[in-house]
VOGU-3710 file (C-alpha; in Angstrom, 3 decimals, decimal comma):
1> msaskvpvsi> 95,968/82,480/123,325  98,937/81,096/120,928  102,038/82,660/121,760  102,314/83,532/117,910  99,071/85,748/118,015  99,022/89,419/118,451  96,635/90,663/121,147  93,985/92,950/120,036  91,120/95,227/121,494  88,510/97,140/119,823
11> lgvsgfagse> 87,053/100,043/121,432  83,611/101,181/119,696  82,774/97,819/118,527  79,088/98,556/118,385  79,301/100,808/115,158  79,219/99,477/111,609  82,830/99,610/111,451  83,953/98,321/114,590  81,352/95,214/113,960  83,180/94,610/111,026
21> larlvadhds> 86,485/95,263/112,699  85,381/92,110/115,050  84,598/89,754/112,575  88,079/90,972/110,656  90,115/90,285/113,603  88,601/87,196/115,071  88,917/85,361/111,595  92,908/86,355/111,340  95,055/83,896/111,997  97,653/86,217/113,721
31> lslvgvaadr> 95,647/88,059/115,876  93,586/87,576/118,971  90,890/89,905/119,949  90,859/90,282/123,557  88,759/92,933/124,511  85,750/95,041/123,240  84,054/97,989/124,622  80,927/100,103/123,905  78,495/101,817/125,806  75,301/100,900/123,730
41> wqgsklgerv> 75,915/96,951/123,818  77,489/97,259/127,481  76,690/93,918/129,235  76,020/91,786/126,299  78,374/89,039/124,923  80,039/89,878/121,482  78,434/86,708/119,831  75,294/87,774/121,023  75,809/90,975/118,458  78,135/89,977/115,640
51> rvpasvgklp> 78,540/86,682/113,798  81,960/85,786/115,305  83,911/82,013/116,854  82,125/80,855/119,599  85,190/81,633/121,679  85,452/85,030/120,723  81,757/85,476/120,968  82,005/84,693/124,909  84,047/88,186/125,352  81,725/90,622/127,138
61> vapmsdaitv> 81,528/94,223/125,747  82,824/96,505/128,367  81,255/100,404/128,685  83,548/102,861/127,495  84,235/103,827/130,779  86,382/100,691/131,129  87,918/101,424/127,640  91,672/102,097/128,948  91,499/98,773/131,113  90,285/96,946/128,492
71> arqsevalla> 92,777/98,047/125,846  95,426/97,479/128,412  95,544/93,975/127,884  96,416/94,226/124,030  98,989/95,252/121,934  97,092/97,308/119,488  93,619/98,735/120,062  91,799/99,748/117,378  89,507/103,130/117,999  86,357/102,626/116,034
81> tpaevsakla> 85,128/105,684/118,069  84,069/109,461/116,954  86,827/111,686/116,267  87,041/113,657/119,787  86,607/110,425/121,766  89,587/108,660/120,017  91,666/112,167/120,257  91,364/111,578/124,120  91,999/108,022/124,167  94,741/107,313/121,773
91> pellahgvrv> 97,390/109,912/123,908  96,640/107,625/126,920  96,723/104,550/125,316  100,232/105,446/123,962  101,243/106,400/127,355  100,546/102,576/128,603  102,514/101,047/125,521  99,586/100,416/123,551  99,884/101,181/119,796  96,649/102,461/118,081
101> vdlsgafrle> 95,050/102,404/114,753  92,123/105,120/114,659  89,473/105,003/112,138  88,151/108,642/113,049  89,466/111,655/111,731  91,202/112,460/115,262  94,605/112,304/113,705  94,251/112,349/109,834  95,351/116,270/109,412  98,820/117,448/110,258
111> dpaayprwyg> 97,639/121,107/111,157  95,915/121,489/114,886  94,126/124,647/113,890  92,129/122,666/111,166  90,047/120,722/113,766  87,906/123,215/114,993  86,862/124,312/111,362  86,640/120,649/110,386  85,433/118,296/113,551  84,263/121,168/115,730
121> fdhpapella> 87,051/120,724/118,681  90,399/121,748/119,667  92,890/118,927/119,571  93,840/117,821/122,777  97,175/116,076/121,603  98,499/118,363/118,756  101,999/116,659/119,239  100,838/113,268/118,126  99,455/114,957/114,534  103,133/115,186/113,135
131> eahyglpeva> 103,726/111,581/114,552  100,699/109,712/113,029  100,977/107,730/110,011  98,467/108,251/107,573  97,647/104,600/106,337  96,674/104,388/102,973  98,271/101,299/101,837  98,604/101,857/98,344  99,457/105,467/98,303  102,544/105,644/100,181
141> sastrtggak> 103,396/108,998/99,068  99,702/110,148/101,181  102,246/109,973/104,537  105,193/111,674/105,698  106,126/109,282/107,690  109,464/107,559/107,242  109,088/103,850/107,395  105,260/104,092/106,631  102,995/101,708/108,895  105,906/99,384/110,217
151> darlianpgc> 106,620/100,115/113,611  104,429/103,023/113,817  103,172/103,413/117,375  99,783/105,493/115,746  98,191/105,141/112,556  95,555/107,119/111,277  93,144/105,221/108,881  92,037/107,226/106,099  88,158/108,278/105,793  85,899/106,202/103,102
161> yataailala> 85,324/109,252/100,631  89,169/110,123/101,109  90,401/106,621/100,280  88,002/106,529/96,869  88,829/110,090/96,210  92,899/109,617/96,768  93,169/106,261/95,289  91,829/107,971/92,056  93,521/111,059/91,756  97,252/110,040/93,332
171> plveagaidp> 98,483/108,846/90,345  97,974/111,620/88,267  99,491/114,180/90,634  102,350/112,128/91,405  103,085/112,483/87,612  102,197/115,911/86,978  99,553/114,659/84,628  96,832/117,528/85,887  96,513/120,764/87,159  96,871/120,522/90,845
181> gsmyvdgksg> 94,021/123,158/91,516  91,401/121,556/88,947  90,237/118,688/91,145  86,512/118,093/91,387  85,003/115,366/93,148  81,727/113,933/93,182  80,934/111,226/95,696  77,817/109,077/96,458  77,487/106,760/99,471  74,999/104,568/101,111
191> vsgagrkvee> 73,554/104,916/104,349  75,719/103,132/106,554  78,384/105,536/106,200  76,558/108,009/108,520  76,925/105,504/111,168  74,586/103,572/113,581  72,533/106,680/114,635  69,129/108,116/114,552  68,748/111,394/112,127  65,606/112,300/110,301
201> rllfmevden> 67,349/112,550/106,973  68,498/108,916/107,496  64,812/107,582/107,952  63,786/105,097/105,565  60,838/107,446/104,340  63,445/110,310/103,692  66,081/108,088/101,811  63,919/105,761/99,814  63,717/106,649/96,234  65,824/109,871/96,985
211> lsayrvgnhq> 69,122/111,281/96,178  70,364/114,328/98,061  73,855/116,322/98,503  74,915/117,074/101,997  77,598/119,013/103,865  78,274/121,138/100,785  81,788/123,040/101,320  81,719/121,405/104,735  82,824/118,060/104,470  85,910/117,063/106,779
221> htpeieqals> 87,202/114,629/104,360  87,815/117,793/102,087  91,017/119,074/103,822  92,001/115,243/104,126  91,868/114,560/100,380  93,811/117,868/99,722  96,567/116,968/102,114  97,242/113,514/100,907  97,112/114,919/97,120  99,537/117,887/98,068
231> ragrarasvt> 101,977/115,078/99,432  101,434/113,115/96,675  102,087/115,539/93,843  104,483/118,227/96,332  102,320/120,943/95,260  99,259/122,210/97,274  96,242/120,277/95,854  92,629/122,042/95,708  89,701/120,019/95,514  86,013/120,844/95,437
241> fvphllpvrr> 83,949/117,925/96,883  80,285/117,431/97,053  78,934/113,976/99,046  75,563/112,597/98,261  73,252/110,341/100,080  72,162/107,248/98,030  69,296/105,094/99,055  71,303/101,809/99,697  73,027/100,241/102,569  76,458/100,244/101,873
251> gllvtafarl> 78,916/101,301/99,050  80,523/104,121/97,581  81,367/105,527/94,412  83,297/108,738/93,594  83,600/110,556/90,044  86,978/112,633/89,885  87,577/115,292/87,315  90,614/117,356/86,650  92,242/119,145/83,872  95,034/117,555/81,880
261> sgavppaqie> 98,562/119,505/82,130  99,810/118,199/78,977  102,844/116,353/80,847  101,412/113,132/80,199  99,984/112,335/76,684  96,012/111,152/77,359  96,738/107,773/75,532  99,060/107,208/78,442  96,951/108,073/81,366  95,733/104,865/81,905
271> alfrrayapa> 98,885/103,034/81,986  99,682/105,299/85,276  97,039/103,554/87,024  98,053/100,008/85,839  101,831/100,732/87,265  100,408/102,324/90,442  97,953/99,569/91,519  99,756/96,312/90,976  97,787/92,915/90,408  98,283/92,052/94,025
281> dlvevraped> 97,029/95,363/95,494  93,507/95,479/96,781  92,772/98,077/93,880  91,632/97,033/90,583  91,864/99,064/87,145  88,880/98,527/84,764  86,861/100,509/82,185  85,093/103,160/83,649  81,667/101,588/82,961  82,573/98,568/85,190
291> vtlaqvaytp> 83,222/100,250/88,430  80,139/99,518/90,139  78,887/99,460/93,988  77,658/95,719/92,995  81,216/94,773/92,444  82,874/95,991/95,319  80,195/95,826/98,206  81,193/93,321/101,153  84,726/93,235/99,686  88,323/94,655/100,836
301> yarlgvrada> 88,936/95,727/97,232  88,590/99,326/95,520  87,615/99,428/91,635  88,962/102,328/89,437  88,079/103,245/86,094  90,079/105,955/84,122  89,396/107,643/80,920  91,384/110,728/79,300  89,454/113,331/76,816  92,153/114,430/74,843
311> ergsvvvtsa> 89,653/116,710/72,659  88,856/118,630/76,332  92,132/118,073/78,045  90,389/116,685/80,858  90,313/113,110/82,527  87,396/111,563/84,430  87,943/108,781/86,988  85,587/106,529/88,792  86,392/104,751/92,031  84,372/102,610/94,037
321> ldnllkgaas> 84,511/100,312/97,437  82,713/99,144/100,380  82,621/102,156/102,901  82,706/99,683/105,534  85,348/97,771/104,646  88,085/99,218/102,143  86,974/102,390/103,467  87,033/101,515/107,198  87,381/97,937/108,874  89,361/95,998/106,178
331> qalqnlcami> 91,568/99,042/105,385  92,405/99,168/109,104  93,387/95,546/108,897  95,866/96,125/106,439  97,464/98,943/108,512  97,434/96,830/111,664  99,147/93,775/109,752  101,833/96,166/108,388  102,276/97,850/111,362  103,038/94,636/113,317
341> gapplsph> 104,436/92,748/110,423  101,591/90,116/110,315  100,700/88,452/106,844  98,941/91,243/104,761  95,351/90,914/104,388  94,695/88,459/101,213  93,121/90,084/97,947  91,289/86,688/97,566
//
């Protein structure tokens, strides 16, 4: 391993996001993948499961019972594990001096009391919730941590729907352009958003040529979106969010609606987005009709389109991204690079 490379481990490598992480880390010039763990693939070589360079492909996949041992070889551990698993692993890793980027929801919410309601468990490390940096790189105001990702010990990687919704609404709440209590988000995601698991609703015969809502009024990204937008707008945000399952492998599109406050003229709304997301960002601003899953699938980009309706006093924002990349793995790589001072993920 080159002395200039930062050693990284991935725990939960067998999931869709974990597999994408392995490929991204292995291809990054500043990172060295030194260990992986997953019960589903234990005993395999990584290269038997994921297309990675031969040198990395020789890595054995350890069981999760050895996760701490595997991660202690690294400077940073990427956790692609369920929230209740990450909530227990992260404190122990931090105690061993290993920094953490967590892709689950284990450290996204600042209120410990929210976890039984939205994640179904009492948080075992509530003292870390205030420390964790909420890592949405293009919306610094979504986090309360001074200094952002740089030098953070623990980064909470945003959820996929939350990323798309916050990108769509943050410029509006930051400018006071909308009523923060009037936000509605319609989300549609491919099947990979549910993870690598077997459930009746995810079977081909159930999903193909079908469209269905799920977790209505009970999706865990709802409080995450509200928390980030409340921070960004410095006022309590209320969001009604309804996700839907699409019969596609990957990709996610949300349509967000809100009532204009009158603080920003409708003709200037699009300019808010173009100022918020610089050309160098991984966020593209286009016409709403040009925001499609095909444009973002298998890329680290998010694509947004906004249109204000002066006649009705409303605004509509469409936001699309790849749920496994900008909604998970490539965003985690952005956060990792910012944490350690490595060259950022290139938009090109």
